[in-house]
C-alpha positions as a LaTeX table, in Angstrom:
\begin{tabular}{lrrr}
\hline
Residue & $x$ (\AA) & $y$ (\AA) & $z$ (\AA) \\
\hline
Met1 & $-0.76$ & 26.91 & $-8.35$ \\
Ser2 & $-0.27$ & 28.51 & $-4.94$ \\
Lys3 & 0.63 & 32.17 & $-4.74$ \\
Leu4 & 4.11 & 33.14 & $-3.64$ \\
Lys5 & 4.49 & 34.79 & $-0.25$ \\
Ile6 & 7.68 & 36.22 & 1.19 \\
Thr7 & 8.26 & 37.69 & 4.62 \\
Gly8 & 10.20 & 40.62 & 5.97 \\
Lys9 & 12.39 & 38.17 & 7.88 \\
Glu10 & 13.36 & 36.43 & 4.64 \\
Leu11 & 14.25 & 39.76 & 3.02 \\
Arg12 & 16.41 & 40.71 & 5.99 \\
Gln13 & 18.19 & 37.36 & 5.70 \\
Leu14 & 18.95 & 38.25 & 2.08 \\
Gly15 & 20.62 & 41.41 & 3.37 \\
Tyr16 & 17.84 & 43.96 & 2.83 \\
Pro17 & 18.09 & 46.85 & 5.31 \\
Glu18 & 15.39 & 47.87 & 7.75 \\
Gly19 & 13.06 & 50.50 & 6.38 \\
Pro20 & 10.42 & 51.10 & 3.70 \\
Val21 & 12.26 & 48.91 & 1.19 \\
Ile22 & 11.02 & 45.80 & 3.03 \\
Ser23 & 7.30 & 46.55 & 2.62 \\
Ile24 & 7.80 & 47.96 & $-0.89$ \\
Thr25 & 9.53 & 44.77 & $-1.97$ \\
Met26 & 6.92 & 42.51 & $-0.38$ \\
Asn27 & 4.08 & 44.37 & $-2.12$ \\
Leu28 & 5.91 & 44.36 & $-5.44$ \\
Val29 & 6.52 & 40.60 & $-5.26$ \\
Gln30 & 2.88 & 39.94 & $-4.38$ \\
Lys31 & 1.74 & 42.01 & $-7.37$ \\
His32 & 4.20 & 40.99 & $-10.10$ \\
Tyr33 & 5.71 & 37.63 & $-9.10$ \\
Lys34 & 2.89 & 35.87 & $-7.30$ \\
Tyr35 & 3.17 & 32.74 & $-9.46$ \\
Ala36 & 6.97 & 32.66 & $-9.75$ \\
Ser37 & 9.17 & 30.29 & $-7.76$ \\
Lys38 & 10.67 & 31.60 & $-4.54$ \\
Asp39 & 14.19 & 30.67 & $-5.67$ \\
Ala40 & 13.79 & 32.64 & $-8.90$ \\
Val41 & 12.47 & 35.70 & $-7.07$ \\
Phe42 & 15.18 & 35.56 & $-4.40$ \\
Thr43 & 17.83 & 35.38 & $-7.13$ \\
Ile44 & 16.61 & 38.59 & $-8.73$ \\
Leu45 & 16.17 & 40.34 & $-5.37$ \\
Lys46 & 19.77 & 39.48 & $-4.45$ \\
Thr47 & 20.93 & 40.98 & $-7.74$ \\
Val48 & 18.93 & 44.18 & $-7.13$ \\
Leu49 & 20.50 & 44.44 & $-3.67$ \\
Gln50 & 24.02 & 44.08 & $-5.06$ \\
Thr51 & 23.66 & 46.43 & $-8.05$ \\
Pro52 & 20.57 & 48.63 & $-7.57$ \\
Ser53 & 21.84 & 51.07 & $-10.21$ \\
Asp54 & 21.17 & 48.41 & $-12.88$ \\
Phe55 & 17.46 & 48.50 & $-12.07$ \\
Val56 & 16.65 & 52.21 & $-11.87$ \\
Ser57 & 14.78 & 52.05 & $-15.19$ \\
Asp58 & 13.30 & 48.57 & $-14.70$ \\
Ala59 & 9.55 & 48.69 & $-15.22$ \\
Val60 & 8.91 & 46.53 & $-12.15$ \\
Leu61 & 11.91 & 46.76 & $-9.83$ \\
Ala62 & 12.74 & 50.49 & $-10.03$ \\
Pro63 & 10.95 & 51.33 & $-6.71$ \\
Val64 & 13.09 & 48.78 & $-4.86$ \\
Ala65 & 16.29 & 50.02 & $-6.52$ \\
Ala66 & 15.46 & 53.61 & $-5.59$ \\
Gln67 & 15.22 & 52.66 & $-1.91$ \\
Leu68 & 18.62 & 50.91 & $-2.01$ \\
Leu69 & 20.55 & 53.75 & $-3.64$ \\
Pro70 & 22.17 & 56.64 & $-1.75$ \\
Pro71 & 19.63 & 59.34 & $-0.83$ \\
Pro72 & 19.84 & 62.62 & $-2.75$ \\
Pro73 & 21.54 & 65.48 & $-0.96$ \\
Lys74 & 19.59 & 68.25 & 0.68 \\
Glu75 & 18.73 & 71.05 & $-1.73$ \\
Glu76 & 20.92 & 73.57 & 0.10 \\
Asp77 & 24.00 & 71.32 & 0.02 \\
Gly78 & 26.78 & 71.74 & $-2.50$ \\
Thr79 & 27.56 & 74.24 & $-5.22$ \\
Ala80 & 24.95 & 74.61 & $-7.94$ \\
Val81 & 26.38 & 73.59 & $-11.32$ \\
Ser82 & 24.73 & 74.33 & $-14.66$ \\
Leu83 & 25.04 & 72.16 & $-17.73$ \\
Asn84 & 26.40 & 73.59 & $-20.96$ \\
Gln85 & 23.65 & 74.48 & $-23.39$ \\
Ser86 & 25.25 & 72.51 & $-26.20$ \\
Gly87 & 27.28 & 69.48 & $-25.25$ \\
Ile88 & 30.44 & 68.09 & $-26.77$ \\
Ala89 & 30.05 & 66.04 & $-29.94$ \\
Phe90 & 30.34 & 62.28 & $-29.51$ \\
Asn91 & 30.12 & 59.30 & $-31.85$ \\
Ile92 & 27.50 & 56.57 & $-31.62$ \\
Phe93 & 28.27 & 53.07 & $-32.85$ \\
Gly94 & 25.35 & 50.81 & $-33.74$ \\
Arg95 & 22.79 & 53.59 & $-33.25$ \\
Glu96 & 19.93 & 51.38 & $-34.46$ \\
His97 & 20.49 & 48.93 & $-31.58$ \\
Ile98 & 20.56 & 51.47 & $-28.74$ \\
Glu99 & 17.53 & 52.41 & $-26.65$ \\
Glu100 & 16.49 & 56.05 & $-26.32$ \\
Gly101 & 17.10 & 56.12 & $-22.56$ \\
Ala102 & 20.82 & 55.38 & $-23.02$ \\
Leu103 & 21.10 & 58.03 & $-25.73$ \\
Ala104 & 19.44 & 60.61 & $-23.49$ \\
Gln105 & 21.85 & 59.84 & $-20.66$ \\
Met106 & 24.84 & 60.23 & $-22.98$ \\
Tyr107 & 23.57 & 63.56 & $-24.32$ \\
Thr108 & 23.26 & 64.76 & $-20.72$ \\
Ala109 & 26.79 & 63.60 & $-19.86$ \\
Ala110 & 28.07 & 65.48 & $-22.93$ \\
Lys111 & 26.81 & 68.74 & $-21.40$ \\
Leu112 & 28.88 & 68.50 & $-18.23$ \\
Pro113 & 31.34 & 71.40 & $-17.90$ \\
Val114 & 34.18 & 68.91 & $-17.39$ \\
Ser115 & 33.41 & 66.76 & $-20.45$ \\
Val116 & 36.02 & 66.69 & $-23.22$ \\
Ala117 & 35.13 & 63.72 & $-25.45$ \\
Gly118 & 32.79 & 60.75 & $-25.50$ \\
Ala119 & 31.39 & 57.78 & $-27.40$ \\
Leu120 & 28.53 & 55.30 & $-27.10$ \\
Met121 & 29.12 & 51.61 & $-27.77$ \\
Pro122 & 26.70 & 49.35 & $-29.72$ \\
Asp123 & 25.77 & 47.31 & $-26.63$ \\
Ala124 & 24.70 & 50.43 & $-24.72$ \\
His125 & 21.64 & 50.48 & $-22.49$ \\
Tyr126 & 20.23 & 52.62 & $-19.71$ \\
Gly127 & 22.28 & 52.74 & $-16.53$ \\
Tyr128 & 22.69 & 54.99 & $-13.53$ \\
Gly129 & 24.59 & 58.18 & $-14.23$ \\
Leu130 & 26.57 & 57.35 & $-17.36$ \\
Pro131 & 24.78 & 54.74 & $-19.51$ \\
Ile132 & 26.23 & 51.24 & $-19.62$ \\
Gly133 & 28.29 & 51.24 & $-22.80$ \\
Gly134 & 29.13 & 54.91 & $-22.31$ \\
Val135 & 32.65 & 56.34 & $-22.64$ \\
Leu136 & 33.37 & 59.82 & $-21.33$ \\
Ala137 & 36.65 & 61.72 & $-21.13$ \\
Thr138 & 36.78 & 64.56 & $-18.58$ \\
Arg139 & 39.28 & 67.21 & $-17.61$ \\
Asn140 & 40.82 & 66.50 & $-14.16$ \\
Ala141 & 37.55 & 65.09 & $-12.81$ \\
Val142 & 36.34 & 61.60 & $-11.94$ \\
Ile143 & 32.66 & 60.63 & $-11.83$ \\
Pro144 & 32.01 & 57.70 & $-9.46$ \\
Tyr145 & 28.85 & 56.69 & $-11.33$ \\
Gly146 & 30.76 & 57.17 & $-14.58$ \\
Val147 & 32.85 & 54.21 & $-13.43$ \\
Gly148 & 29.91 & 52.27 & $-12.00$ \\
Val149 & 29.02 & 50.40 & $-8.84$ \\
Asp150 & 30.99 & 47.26 & $-9.67$ \\
Ile151 & 34.37 & 48.97 & $-9.92$ \\
Gly152 & 36.92 & 46.96 & $-11.88$ \\
Cys153 & 34.37 & 44.52 & $-13.29$ \\
Arg154 & 36.52 & 42.62 & $-15.76$ \\
Met155 & 37.10 & 39.66 & $-18.02$ \\
Cys156 & 39.88 & 37.08 & $-17.68$ \\
Leu157 & 40.63 & 34.27 & $-20.12$ \\
Ser158 & 43.22 & 31.52 & $-19.66$ \\
Leu159 & 44.18 & 29.37 & $-22.66$ \\
Phe160 & 45.37 & 25.84 & $-21.92$ \\
Asp161 & 47.12 & 23.48 & $-24.29$ \\
Ile162 & 44.48 & 20.82 & $-23.68$ \\
Asp163 & 42.24 & 19.23 & $-26.32$ \\
Pro164 & 38.81 & 20.86 & $-25.80$ \\
Lys165 & 37.18 & 17.49 & $-26.51$ \\
Glu166 & 37.99 & 16.78 & $-22.86$ \\
Leu167 & 35.10 & 19.09 & $-21.93$ \\
Thr168 & 32.74 & 16.52 & $-23.42$ \\
Asn169 & 34.67 & 13.40 & $-22.42$ \\
Arg170 & 35.15 & 14.47 & $-18.78$ \\
Thr171 & 32.26 & 16.85 & $-18.16$ \\
His172 & 31.80 & 15.85 & $-14.52$ \\
Tyr173 & 35.44 & 16.62 & $-13.78$ \\
Phe174 & 35.26 & 20.15 & $-15.18$ \\
Val175 & 31.93 & 20.80 & $-13.47$ \\
Arg176 & 33.50 & 19.86 & $-10.16$ \\
Glu177 & 36.46 & 22.18 & $-10.76$ \\
Leu178 & 34.20 & 25.19 & $-11.40$ \\
Asn179 & 32.12 & 24.37 & $-8.34$ \\
Glu180 & 35.21 & 24.19 & $-6.13$ \\
Ala181 & 37.10 & 27.17 & $-7.56$ \\
Thr182 & 34.73 & 30.03 & $-6.65$ \\
Leu183 & 31.49 & 31.06 & $-4.94$ \\
Phe184 & 28.50 & 32.82 & $-6.47$ \\
Gly185 & 25.82 & 34.93 & $-4.81$ \\
Ser186 & 25.63 & 38.56 & $-3.68$ \\
Gly187 & 26.71 & 37.86 & $-0.10$ \\
Ala188 & 28.93 & 34.84 & $-0.70$ \\
Gln189 & 31.98 & 34.58 & 1.56 \\
Phe190 & 34.62 & 31.94 & 2.13 \\
Thr191 & 35.05 & 30.50 & 5.61 \\
Lys192 & 38.81 & 30.41 & 5.02 \\
Ala193 & 40.29 & 33.53 & 3.45 \\
Glu194 & 42.77 & 33.35 & 0.58 \\
Asn195 & 46.20 & 34.96 & 0.80 \\
His196 & 46.99 & 37.68 & $-1.73$ \\
Ala197 & 49.17 & 40.79 & $-1.72$ \\
Val198 & 46.18 & 42.99 & $-2.57$ \\
Met199 & 44.98 & 42.70 & 1.03 \\
Asp200 & 48.15 & 44.58 & 2.08 \\
His201 & 47.33 & 47.48 & $-0.26$ \\
Glu202 & 48.20 & 50.85 & 1.27 \\
Ala203 & 44.69 & 52.20 & 0.74 \\
Phe204 & 43.28 & 49.89 & 3.43 \\
Gln205 & 45.45 & 51.67 & 5.99 \\
Gln206 & 45.33 & 55.19 & 4.61 \\
Leu207 & 41.54 & 55.54 & 4.44 \\
Pro208 & 39.54 & 54.71 & 7.60 \\
Phe209 & 36.48 & 54.04 & 5.42 \\
Leu210 & 38.34 & 51.25 & 3.62 \\
Lys211 & 39.88 & 49.85 & 6.78 \\
Glu212 & 36.38 & 48.95 & 7.98 \\
Leu213 & 35.79 & 46.97 & 4.77 \\
His214 & 39.00 & 44.94 & 4.98 \\
Gly215 & 37.62 & 41.90 & 6.82 \\
Arg216 & 34.66 & 41.31 & 4.54 \\
Ala217 & 36.76 & 41.96 & 1.43 \\
Trp218 & 39.20 & 39.27 & 2.55 \\
Lys219 & 36.43 & 36.71 & 2.99 \\
Gln220 & 35.07 & 37.51 & $-0.49$ \\
Leu221 & 38.46 & 37.35 & $-2.21$ \\
Gly222 & 38.16 & 34.88 & $-5.10$ \\
Ser223 & 34.35 & 34.88 & $-5.16$ \\
Ser224 & 32.31 & 35.84 & $-8.21$ \\
Gly225 & 29.12 & 37.60 & $-7.13$ \\
Ser226 & 25.78 & 37.46 & $-8.93$ \\
Gly227 & 23.97 & 39.12 & $-11.83$ \\
Asn228 & 25.75 & 38.50 & $-15.15$ \\
His229 & 28.97 & 37.26 & $-13.56$ \\
Phe230 & 30.16 & 33.83 & $-14.55$ \\
Ala231 & 32.97 & 31.28 & $-14.70$ \\
Glu232 & 32.96 & 28.89 & $-17.62$ \\
Phe233 & 34.98 & 26.44 & $-19.66$ \\
Gly234 & 34.84 & 26.56 & $-23.42$ \\
Val235 & 36.58 & 26.10 & $-26.74$ \\
Val236 & 39.07 & 28.74 & $-27.86$ \\
Glu237 & 39.77 & 28.94 & $-31.58$ \\
Ile238 & 42.70 & 30.89 & $-33.00$ \\
His239 & 42.47 & 30.97 & $-36.79$ \\
Glu240 & 45.57 & 32.99 & $-37.69$ \\
Gln241 & 48.89 & 33.80 & $-36.09$ \\
Asp242 & 48.81 & 37.21 & $-34.42$ \\
Ala243 & 52.00 & 38.84 & $-33.19$ \\
Val244 & 50.29 & 40.55 & $-30.25$ \\
Leu245 & 48.34 & 37.52 & $-29.00$ \\
Gly246 & 51.34 & 35.26 & $-29.58$ \\
Val247 & 49.40 & 31.98 & $-29.71$ \\
Ala248 & 49.68 & 29.53 & $-32.61$ \\
Pro249 & 46.52 & 28.83 & $-34.65$ \\
Gly250 & 44.50 & 25.93 & $-33.25$ \\
Arg251 & 41.83 & 24.85 & $-30.79$ \\
Tyr252 & 42.44 & 25.19 & $-27.06$ \\
Leu253 & 40.60 & 24.66 & $-23.80$ \\
Gly254 & 39.70 & 28.02 & $-22.30$ \\
Leu255 & 38.66 & 29.20 & $-18.85$ \\
Leu256 & 36.75 & 32.50 & $-18.93$ \\
Ser257 & 35.61 & 34.45 & $-15.88$ \\
His258 & 33.61 & 37.66 & $-15.48$ \\
Ser259 & 33.23 & 39.44 & $-12.14$ \\
Gly260 & 34.28 & 42.58 & $-10.30$ \\
Ser261 & 35.19 & 43.97 & $-6.91$ \\
Arg262 & 32.26 & 42.54 & $-4.94$ \\
Ala263 & 31.00 & 44.41 & $-1.86$ \\
Leu264 & 34.22 & 46.42 & $-1.65$ \\
Gly265 & 33.63 & 48.19 & $-4.96$ \\
Ala266 & 29.94 & 48.76 & $-4.27$ \\
Ala267 & 30.73 & 50.38 & $-0.92$ \\
Ile268 & 33.36 & 52.65 & $-2.49$ \\
Ala269 & 30.96 & 53.68 & $-5.27$ \\
Gly270 & 28.14 & 54.47 & $-2.85$ \\
His271 & 30.35 & 56.36 & $-0.40$ \\
Tyr272 & 32.03 & 58.64 & $-2.92$ \\
Thr273 & 28.95 & 59.20 & $-5.06$ \\
Lys274 & 27.20 & 60.57 & $-2.01$ \\
Ile275 & 30.15 & 62.93 & $-1.44$ \\
Ala276 & 30.23 & 64.01 & $-5.10$ \\
Ile277 & 26.49 & 64.76 & $-5.12$ \\
Ser278 & 26.82 & 66.74 & $-1.90$ \\
Lys279 & 29.64 & 68.86 & $-3.36$ \\
Arg280 & 28.17 & 69.60 & $-6.78$ \\
Arg281 & 24.44 & 70.12 & $-7.17$ \\
Leu282 & 23.56 & 69.33 & $-10.78$ \\
Pro283 & 20.13 & 69.46 & $-12.45$ \\
Gln284 & 17.90 & 66.50 & $-11.56$ \\
Asp285 & 18.52 & 64.57 & $-14.78$ \\
Ala286 & 22.29 & 64.86 & $-14.29$ \\
Lys287 & 22.71 & 64.61 & $-10.51$ \\
Asn288 & 24.23 & 61.12 & $-10.66$ \\
Leu289 & 26.98 & 62.48 & $-12.92$ \\
Ala290 & 28.39 & 64.53 & $-10.04$ \\
Trp291 & 32.17 & 64.49 & $-10.09$ \\
Leu292 & 35.15 & 64.84 & $-7.79$ \\
Asp293 & 38.03 & 67.09 & $-8.78$ \\
Leu294 & 41.35 & 65.26 & $-8.67$ \\
Asn295 & 42.95 & 68.27 & $-7.01$ \\
Glu296 & 40.68 & 67.95 & $-3.97$ \\
Gln297 & 41.13 & 65.46 & $-1.16$ \\
Glu298 & 37.96 & 63.49 & $-1.88$ \\
Gly299 & 38.95 & 63.11 & $-5.52$ \\
Gln300 & 42.37 & 61.80 & $-4.56$ \\
Glu301 & 40.78 & 59.41 & $-2.05$ \\
Tyr302 & 38.36 & 58.04 & $-4.64$ \\
Trp303 & 41.16 & 57.56 & $-7.16$ \\
Leu304 & 43.14 & 55.57 & $-4.61$ \\
Ala305 & 40.08 & 53.53 & $-3.59$ \\
Met306 & 39.03 & 52.91 & $-7.20$ \\
Asn307 & 42.46 & 51.55 & $-8.08$ \\
Leu308 & 42.37 & 49.34 & $-5.00$ \\
Ala309 & 39.01 & 47.95 & $-6.14$ \\
Gly310 & 40.47 & 47.31 & $-9.59$ \\
Asp311 & 43.45 & 45.46 & $-8.14$ \\
Tyr312 & 41.10 & 43.51 & $-5.87$ \\
Ala313 & 38.90 & 42.46 & $-8.80$ \\
Ser314 & 41.98 & 41.33 & $-10.71$ \\
Ala315 & 43.15 & 39.32 & $-7.70$ \\
Cys316 & 39.78 & 37.54 & $-7.51$ \\
His317 & 40.18 & 36.34 & $-11.10$ \\
His318 & 43.80 & 35.32 & $-10.65$ \\
Ile319 & 42.91 & 33.25 & $-7.58$ \\
Ile320 & 40.16 & 31.41 & $-9.49$ \\
His321 & 42.40 & 30.77 & $-12.48$ \\
Ala322 & 45.34 & 29.67 & $-10.32$ \\
Lys323 & 43.16 & 27.14 & $-8.47$ \\
Ile324 & 41.95 & 25.59 & $-11.70$ \\
Ala325 & 45.38 & 25.66 & $-13.37$ \\
Lys326 & 46.75 & 23.76 & $-10.38$ \\
Gln327 & 44.02 & 21.12 & $-10.70$ \\
Leu328 & 44.61 & 20.82 & $-14.44$ \\
Gly329 & 48.34 & 20.47 & $-13.81$ \\
Arg330 & 49.06 & 23.04 & $-16.52$ \\
Lys331 & 50.13 & 26.64 & $-16.69$ \\
Pro332 & 48.10 & 28.71 & $-19.16$ \\
Leu333 & 49.75 & 29.36 & $-22.52$ \\
Lys334 & 48.27 & 32.85 & $-22.45$ \\
Met335 & 46.09 & 34.98 & $-20.21$ \\
Val336 & 44.01 & 37.82 & $-21.70$ \\
Glu337 & 42.17 & 40.19 & $-19.36$ \\
Asn338 & 40.68 & 43.65 & $-19.14$ \\
His339 & 38.57 & 45.93 & $-16.95$ \\
His340 & 35.35 & 47.31 & $-18.39$ \\
Asn341 & 34.12 & 49.44 & $-15.43$ \\
Phe342 & 36.96 & 51.81 & $-14.64$ \\
Ala343 & 38.59 & 55.20 & $-15.23$ \\
Trp344 & 42.06 & 55.73 & $-16.70$ \\
Lys345 & 44.42 & 58.65 & $-17.13$ \\
Glu346 & 45.10 & 58.83 & $-20.87$ \\
Met347 & 46.44 & 61.32 & $-23.40$ \\
Leu348 & 43.94 & 62.83 & $-25.81$ \\
Asp349 & 45.01 & 65.48 & $-28.32$ \\
Gly350 & 48.10 & 66.20 & $-26.27$ \\
Glu351 & 46.21 & 66.62 & $-23.00$ \\
Glu352 & 45.88 & 64.24 & $-20.05$ \\
Val353 & 42.24 & 63.37 & $-19.48$ \\
Ile354 & 40.27 & 60.95 & $-17.34$ \\
Val355 & 38.57 & 58.34 & $-19.54$ \\
His356 & 35.56 & 56.65 & $-17.93$ \\
Arg357 & 34.54 & 53.35 & $-19.51$ \\
Lys358 & 31.34 & 52.12 & $-17.92$ \\
Gly359 & 30.61 & 48.82 & $-19.57$ \\
Ala360 & 33.19 & 49.43 & $-22.32$ \\
Thr361 & 36.38 & 47.59 & $-23.26$ \\
Pro362 & 39.71 & 49.44 & $-23.65$ \\
Ala363 & 40.62 & 49.24 & $-27.35$ \\
Gly364 & 43.80 & 51.27 & $-27.78$ \\
Lys365 & 46.12 & 50.29 & $-30.61$ \\
Asp366 & 47.06 & 46.59 & $-30.22$ \\
Val367 & 45.45 & 46.34 & $-26.75$ \\
Leu368 & 43.98 & 42.86 & $-26.19$ \\
Gly369 & 40.57 & 42.33 & $-24.62$ \\
Ile370 & 37.62 & 39.98 & $-24.27$ \\
Ile371 & 34.06 & 40.72 & $-25.47$ \\
Pro372 & 31.71 & 37.91 & $-24.31$ \\
Gly373 & 28.41 & 36.90 & $-25.91$ \\
Ser374 & 26.04 & 34.93 & $-23.67$ \\
Met375 & 25.94 & 31.49 & $-22.04$ \\
Thr376 & 25.41 & 29.99 & $-25.52$ \\
Ala377 & 26.84 & 32.64 & $-27.88$ \\
Ala378 & 30.54 & 32.85 & $-28.66$ \\
Gly379 & 32.70 & 35.60 & $-27.23$ \\
Phe380 & 35.63 & 37.28 & $-28.97$ \\
Ile381 & 39.31 & 37.84 & $-28.24$ \\
Val382 & 39.91 & 41.25 & $-29.77$ \\
Lys383 & 42.79 & 43.59 & $-30.52$ \\
Gly384 & 42.12 & 47.32 & $-30.37$ \\
Arg385 & 42.55 & 49.49 & $-33.45$ \\
Gly386 & 43.09 & 52.68 & $-31.47$ \\
Glu387 & 40.10 & 54.48 & $-32.97$ \\
Ala388 & 40.05 & 58.03 & $-31.64$ \\
Ala389 & 36.41 & 58.46 & $-32.67$ \\
Ala390 & 35.53 & 55.84 & $-30.04$ \\
Val391 & 38.00 & 57.21 & $-27.47$ \\
Asn392 & 39.96 & 53.96 & $-27.92$ \\
Ser393 & 37.04 & 51.83 & $-26.73$ \\
Ala394 & 34.70 & 49.00 & $-27.78$ \\
Ser395 & 31.64 & 47.25 & $-26.36$ \\
His396 & 31.94 & 45.07 & $-23.26$ \\
Gly397 & 29.51 & 42.40 & $-24.45$ \\
Ala398 & 26.29 & 41.88 & $-26.38$ \\
Gly399 & 24.22 & 44.12 & $-24.10$ \\
Arg400 & 20.79 & 43.39 & $-22.68$ \\
Lys401 & 17.71 & 43.66 & $-24.85$ \\
Met402 & 15.35 & 42.47 & $-22.11$ \\
Ser403 & 15.15 & 43.71 & $-18.51$ \\
Arg404 & 15.66 & 41.17 & $-15.76$ \\
Ser405 & 12.05 & 41.36 & $-14.62$ \\
Lys406 & 10.78 & 40.88 & $-18.18$ \\
Ala407 & 13.15 & 37.95 & $-18.66$ \\
Leu408 & 11.85 & 36.25 & $-15.52$ \\
Gln409 & 8.27 & 36.78 & $-16.60$ \\
Ser410 & 8.64 & 35.64 & $-20.21$ \\
Ile411 & 11.35 & 32.95 & $-20.33$ \\
Thr412 & 10.54 & 29.43 & $-19.15$ \\
Asp413 & 12.71 & 26.59 & $-17.91$ \\
Ala414 & 11.77 & 24.66 & $-21.05$ \\
Asp415 & 12.90 & 27.55 & $-23.28$ \\
Leu416 & 16.28 & 27.68 & $-21.60$ \\
Lys417 & 16.75 & 23.90 & $-21.58$ \\
Lys418 & 16.00 & 23.70 & $-25.30$ \\
Glu419 & 18.44 & 26.51 & $-26.12$ \\
Leu420 & 21.22 & 24.93 & $-24.06$ \\
Ala421 & 20.72 & 21.57 & $-25.77$ \\
Lys422 & 20.79 & 23.27 & $-29.17$ \\
His423 & 24.24 & 24.65 & $-28.45$ \\
Gly424 & 25.60 & 21.71 & $-26.45$ \\
Val425 & 26.08 & 23.76 & $-23.28$ \\
Thr426 & 26.11 & 22.27 & $-19.78$ \\
Leu427 & 24.64 & 24.80 & $-17.33$ \\
Ile428 & 25.61 & 24.21 & $-13.71$ \\
Ser429 & 23.59 & 27.12 & $-12.37$ \\
Ala430 & 22.06 & 30.43 & $-13.46$ \\
Gly431 & 18.89 & 32.47 & $-13.24$ \\
Leu432 & 16.37 & 32.77 & $-16.05$ \\
Asp433 & 17.16 & 36.50 & $-16.15$ \\
Glu434 & 20.52 & 35.54 & $-17.66$ \\
Ala435 & 19.09 & 33.31 & $-20.40$ \\
Pro436 & 20.51 & 33.96 & $-23.91$ \\
Phe437 & 17.17 & 35.41 & $-25.08$ \\
Ala438 & 17.68 & 38.40 & $-22.73$ \\
Tyr439 & 20.72 & 39.57 & $-24.75$ \\
Lys440 & 21.30 & 41.25 & $-28.09$ \\
Asp441 & 22.86 & 39.27 & $-30.95$ \\
Ile442 & 26.62 & 39.51 & $-30.33$ \\
Glu443 & 27.32 & 39.01 & $-34.06$ \\
Val444 & 25.29 & 42.12 & $-34.89$ \\
Val445 & 27.06 & 44.08 & $-32.13$ \\
Met446 & 30.48 & 43.04 & $-33.45$ \\
Lys447 & 29.57 & 44.15 & $-36.99$ \\
Ser448 & 28.76 & 47.59 & $-35.56$ \\
Gln449 & 32.30 & 47.96 & $-34.21$ \\
Arg450 & 34.47 & 46.55 & $-36.98$ \\
Ala451 & 36.29 & 49.88 & $-37.08$ \\
Leu452 & 37.13 & 49.61 & $-33.37$ \\
Val453 & 38.64 & 46.13 & $-32.94$ \\
Asp454 & 40.08 & 43.21 & $-34.90$ \\
Val455 & 38.98 & 39.71 & $-33.90$ \\
Val456 & 41.96 & 37.45 & $-33.19$ \\
Gly457 & 40.12 & 34.50 & $-31.64$ \\
Thr458 & 36.81 & 33.19 & $-30.34$ \\
Phe459 & 35.62 & 31.54 & $-27.14$ \\
Thr460 & 32.58 & 29.23 & $-27.32$ \\
Pro461 & 31.03 & 28.36 & $-23.90$ \\
Lys462 & 30.52 & 24.69 & $-23.07$ \\
Ile463 & 30.26 & 24.45 & $-19.25$ \\
Val464 & 28.79 & 27.49 & $-17.48$ \\
Lys465 & 28.35 & 28.48 & $-13.85$ \\
Met466 & 26.52 & 31.60 & $-12.65$ \\
Ala467 & 24.50 & 32.58 & $-9.61$ \\
Gly468 & 20.92 & 31.35 & $-9.71$ \\
Asp469 & 18.49 & 28.56 & $-9.10$ \\
Lys470 & 18.60 & 26.58 & $-12.35$ \\
Ile471 & 21.03 & 24.03 & $-10.98$ \\
Lys472 & 22.02 & 20.70 & $-12.44$ \\
Lys473 & 22.74 & 18.24 & $-9.65$ \\
Trp474 & 25.92 & 16.47 & $-10.71$ \\
Gln475 & 26.76 & 13.14 & $-9.16$ \\
Glu476 & 30.43 & 12.90 & $-8.27$ \\
Lys477 & 30.27 & 9.11 & $-8.22$ \\
Gly478 & 32.19 & 7.86 & $-11.21$ \\
Ala479 & 33.40 & 11.33 & $-12.15$ \\
Asp480 & 36.78 & 11.61 & $-13.86$ \\
\hline
\end{tabular}
């Protein structure tokens, strides 16, 4: 087998900036991925480029991620801030399933002077700043990396009154609809921009920084990105009548999508994190938890920009779902959706606080949400129980148990093909780093949060599309 070689030119074409990151990446690939396919390696490198914060603790890719993240401020910049000696108390759900790195990050976040309350969800794992699966309430302060890079990353489920057997009887038809409804890939853009009111949002005009991002954001409107983002058809099962969900018991065809605010959100996160770090100089292990006060101009700007990114992410989902609903000739009976990378103003013990949910689902009393499993494991339609001990939150998925680099090194095409066949799933495209084996058992995660949510329905994937190189070439000839 010939050894893989990549060039600086190829990395630049992927979007990698000029600088040391080019040579670092080339050397890393030569050392760790020399027998991998070029498509597989390029898929993971695109994901690192889009969300470098997800790879800061990766055993292989951390050096590349470090080069792509905002540089630390100069030592003399900002006001020195000390952490409290003893942090606020917070609850941990599913402690036995959570890695030590995520716990350490949460304990650090609990020591911030602005922290009021917190919780750690059972799907938690190491992140950048606040751990993924971390929930933190603060007093009049917003932490850009407490929200995350992919601001407004969210779930959206449409239920259609269509017999889900159609997914098997007319597989080619549904494959075609997913292929035509959205684009995947870190730099994916449409040649013809969609129309949506979000592009007239006041923030684009009020903040010069955002005005410069308007054109690219428009071309990416309705796209889905890379990493763990997906669009898929599946079977929705509602076992009992629920007054909040308002859908009769039965089996329905479901369209489920998962994506965020694309390059717009990443740019906002990077820009305002750099400002926050420059204003408040925290100890090294906490520097990425730097915050912006909502009474200061930068804090107000970030809040405006964050909400724009959330609205933009929502618009992307609605465009995808509207396209498919039009092709199906049906309006959805119900749409369930939620952010899981965002910050909200909420009341806690009679005080308004800022609740950061980074990879966590809002689970206030009777609030509906979606908690997905994997490309073969069922996801859950849930109703929040309003558990104060969890700051009205739940997990945002199963959570990774295997890093992307480890997944690429240990999972084979044959492994994935066998698992898909076992569950009757048609995979249009994905990377091996998103194979089901890379994720925790969603059933175990759900058992760890029975006090946080009630399950009101399930979604079982049947036709899945993600970014990646494992692509089934479907012939349109003879398709329904």
